[in-house]
C-alpha positions as CSV (number, residue, x, y, z in Angstrom):
1,X,5.2,68.5,51.4
2,X,1.8,67.9,53.1
3,X,1.2,65.2,55.6
4,X,-0.9,63.3,53.1
5,X,2.0,63.3,50.6
6,X,4.4,61.9,53.2
7,X,1.9,59.1,53.9
8,X,1.5,58.3,50.2
9,X,5.3,58.4,49.7
10,X,5.8,56.1,52.7
11,X,3.2,53.6,51.4
12,X,4.8,53.7,48.0
13,X,8.2,52.8,49.5
14,X,6.6,49.9,51.4
15,X,4.8,48.7,48.3
16,X,8.0,48.9,46.3
17,X,9.8,46.9,49.0
18,X,7.1,44.2,48.9
19,X,7.3,44.1,45.1
20,X,11.1,43.8,45.3
21,X,10.9,41.0,47.8
22,X,8.4,39.1,45.7
23,X,10.6,39.6,42.7
24,X,13.5,38.1,44.8
25,X,11.4,35.0,45.3
26,X,10.3,35.7,48.9
27,X,7.0,34.0,49.8
28,X,4.1,36.3,50.4
29,X,2.9,34.6,53.6
30,X,4.0,31.6,55.6
31,X,4.2,28.4,53.6
32,X,1.9,26.9,56.3
33,X,-0.9,28.7,54.4
34,X,-2.3,30.9,57.1
35,X,-1.5,34.2,58.8
36,X,-1.0,34.6,62.6
37,X,-0.9,37.8,64.4
38,X,1.9,36.5,66.7
39,X,4.3,33.6,66.2
40,X,5.3,32.2,69.6
41,X,9.0,31.2,70.2
42,X,8.3,27.5,70.1
43,X,7.1,27.8,66.5
44,X,10.5,27.8,64.8
45,X,9.1,27.3,61.4
46,X,6.7,30.2,61.8
47,X,9.4,32.6,62.9
48,X,9.8,35.6,60.6
49,X,6.8,34.3,58.6
50,X,3.8,35.9,60.3
51,X,2.8,39.5,61.3
52,X,4.8,39.6,64.6
53,X,7.3,37.5,66.5
54,X,10.0,37.9,69.1
55,X,12.1,39.9,66.6
56,X,9.4,42.6,66.2
57,X,10.6,44.5,69.3
58,X,14.0,44.9,67.6
59,X,12.2,46.7,64.7
60,X,10.5,49.0,67.2
61,X,14.0,49.7,68.6
62,X,15.2,50.5,65.0
63,X,12.5,53.1,65.0
64,X,13.8,54.6,68.3
65,X,17.3,54.7,66.9
66,X,16.3,56.2,63.6
67,X,14.2,58.8,65.3
68,X,17.1,59.8,67.6
69,X,19.7,59.8,64.8
70,X,17.5,61.8,62.4
71,X,16.6,64.2,65.1
72,X,20.2,64.9,65.8
73,X,21.2,65.1,62.1
74,X,18.1,66.7,60.6
75,X,15.9,68.2,63.4
76,X,15.1,71.2,61.2
77,X,13.4,68.9,58.6
78,X,9.7,68.0,59.1
79,X,9.0,64.8,61.0
80,X,7.4,63.4,57.8
81,X,10.6,63.8,55.9
82,X,12.6,62.1,58.7
83,X,10.0,59.3,58.8
84,X,10.4,58.8,55.1
85,X,14.1,58.4,55.5
86,X,13.6,55.9,58.3
87,X,11.1,53.9,56.1
88,X,13.6,53.9,53.2
89,X,16.5,52.7,55.5
90,X,14.3,50.0,57.1
91,X,13.0,48.9,53.7
92,X,16.5,48.7,52.3
93,X,17.5,46.5,55.4
94,X,14.5,44.2,54.7
95,X,15.7,43.7,51.2
96,X,19.3,43.1,52.2
97,X,18.3,40.9,55.1
98,X,16.4,38.6,52.7
99,X,19.3,38.3,50.3
100,X,21.0,35.0,50.0
101,X,24.2,36.5,51.4
102,X,22.6,37.6,54.7
103,X,20.4,34.5,55.0
104,X,23.5,32.3,54.7
105,X,25.4,34.6,57.2
106,X,22.6,34.0,59.7
107,X,22.8,30.3,59.2
108,X,26.5,30.1,59.6
109,X,27.1,32.7,62.3
110,X,24.0,32.2,64.5
111,X,21.9,29.4,65.9
112,X,19.3,30.1,63.1
113,X,20.5,27.0,61.2
114,X,17.1,26.6,59.4
115,X,16.5,30.3,58.8
116,X,15.1,30.8,55.3
117,X,14.3,34.5,55.4
118,X,11.2,36.5,56.1
119,X,7.9,36.3,54.3
120,X,6.8,39.5,52.5
121,X,4.1,39.9,55.1
122,X,6.7,39.8,58.0
123,X,9.0,42.2,56.2
124,X,6.2,44.7,55.7
125,X,5.2,44.3,59.3
126,X,8.8,44.9,60.4
127,X,8.8,48.2,58.5
128,X,5.5,49.1,60.3
129,X,6.9,48.1,63.7
130,X,9.9,50.4,63.0
131,X,7.5,53.2,62.0
132,X,5.6,52.7,65.3
133,X,8.9,52.9,67.2
134,X,9.8,56.1,65.3
135,X,6.5,57.8,66.3
136,X,6.6,56.5,69.9
137,X,10.1,58.0,70.2
138,X,8.8,61.3,68.8
139,X,6.1,61.5,71.5
140,X,7.9,60.1,74.6
141,X,10.7,61.6,76.7
142,X,14.1,60.4,75.8
143,X,14.6,58.6,79.1
144,X,11.4,56.7,78.7
145,X,12.2,55.7,75.1
146,X,15.6,54.4,76.3
147,X,14.0,52.6,79.2
148,X,11.5,50.9,76.9
149,X,14.3,49.9,74.5
150,X,16.3,48.3,77.3
151,X,13.2,46.5,78.5
152,X,12.4,45.2,75.0
153,X,16.0,44.0,74.6
154,X,16.1,42.2,78.0
155,X,12.7,40.6,77.4
156,X,13.7,39.2,74.0
157,X,17.0,38.1,75.5
158,X,15.2,36.3,78.3
159,X,12.5,34.7,76.2
160,X,14.4,33.7,73.0
161,X,18.1,34.2,74.0
162,X,18.4,36.7,71.1
163,X,17.8,40.4,70.5
164,X,18.9,43.3,68.4
165,X,22.3,43.7,70.2
166,X,23.2,40.0,69.8
167,X,21.9,40.0,66.3
168,X,24.3,42.8,65.3
169,X,27.2,41.2,67.2
170,X,26.7,37.8,65.6
171,X,26.4,39.2,62.1
172,X,29.5,41.4,62.3
173,X,31.7,39.5,64.8
174,X,30.4,36.0,65.5
175,X,31.2,34.6,69.0
176,X,31.2,30.9,69.6
177,X,30.5,31.6,73.3
178,X,27.3,33.6,72.4
179,X,26.3,30.9,69.9
180,X,26.7,28.2,72.5
181,X,24.8,30.2,75.1
182,X,22.0,30.9,72.6
183,X,21.8,27.1,71.8
184,X,20.9,26.5,75.4
């Protein structure tokens, strides 16, 4: 497959994801009616509704992890093929993450009591942030990718008291102590 075909296939997966999310009843953009490049932590209603927010770094880390896993499992395959797999996995997660089951799980297990799911714009942006992380990991030394991942996790933890690690813990094995700490 040529590079161009990988790009076309990737864009098709992203477009199909957006169409699926719209068919699921997800809103295209924030109900506020405008689009922001960045949603600050104090804008709880805008969280997961605009292009980027404090959860965007976790999607960059997804890209780091997908690159590493696919390099270990499929290093003989072209990077375009591995990127397509990463896009498909991230797209599947965006669909599952915005299902009523996961939205309800976030509400019951985390401090995200008012969470209503992502806008389609935010979900597509999350896929693009993952892809950026994938290609960053492809270019940087492993030690630097790991260091950036740790810094991103610690920064999100410091600013919003949440990050990819806590998100996974709270979805799979909720802890009342973590929930209380996150609530401030």
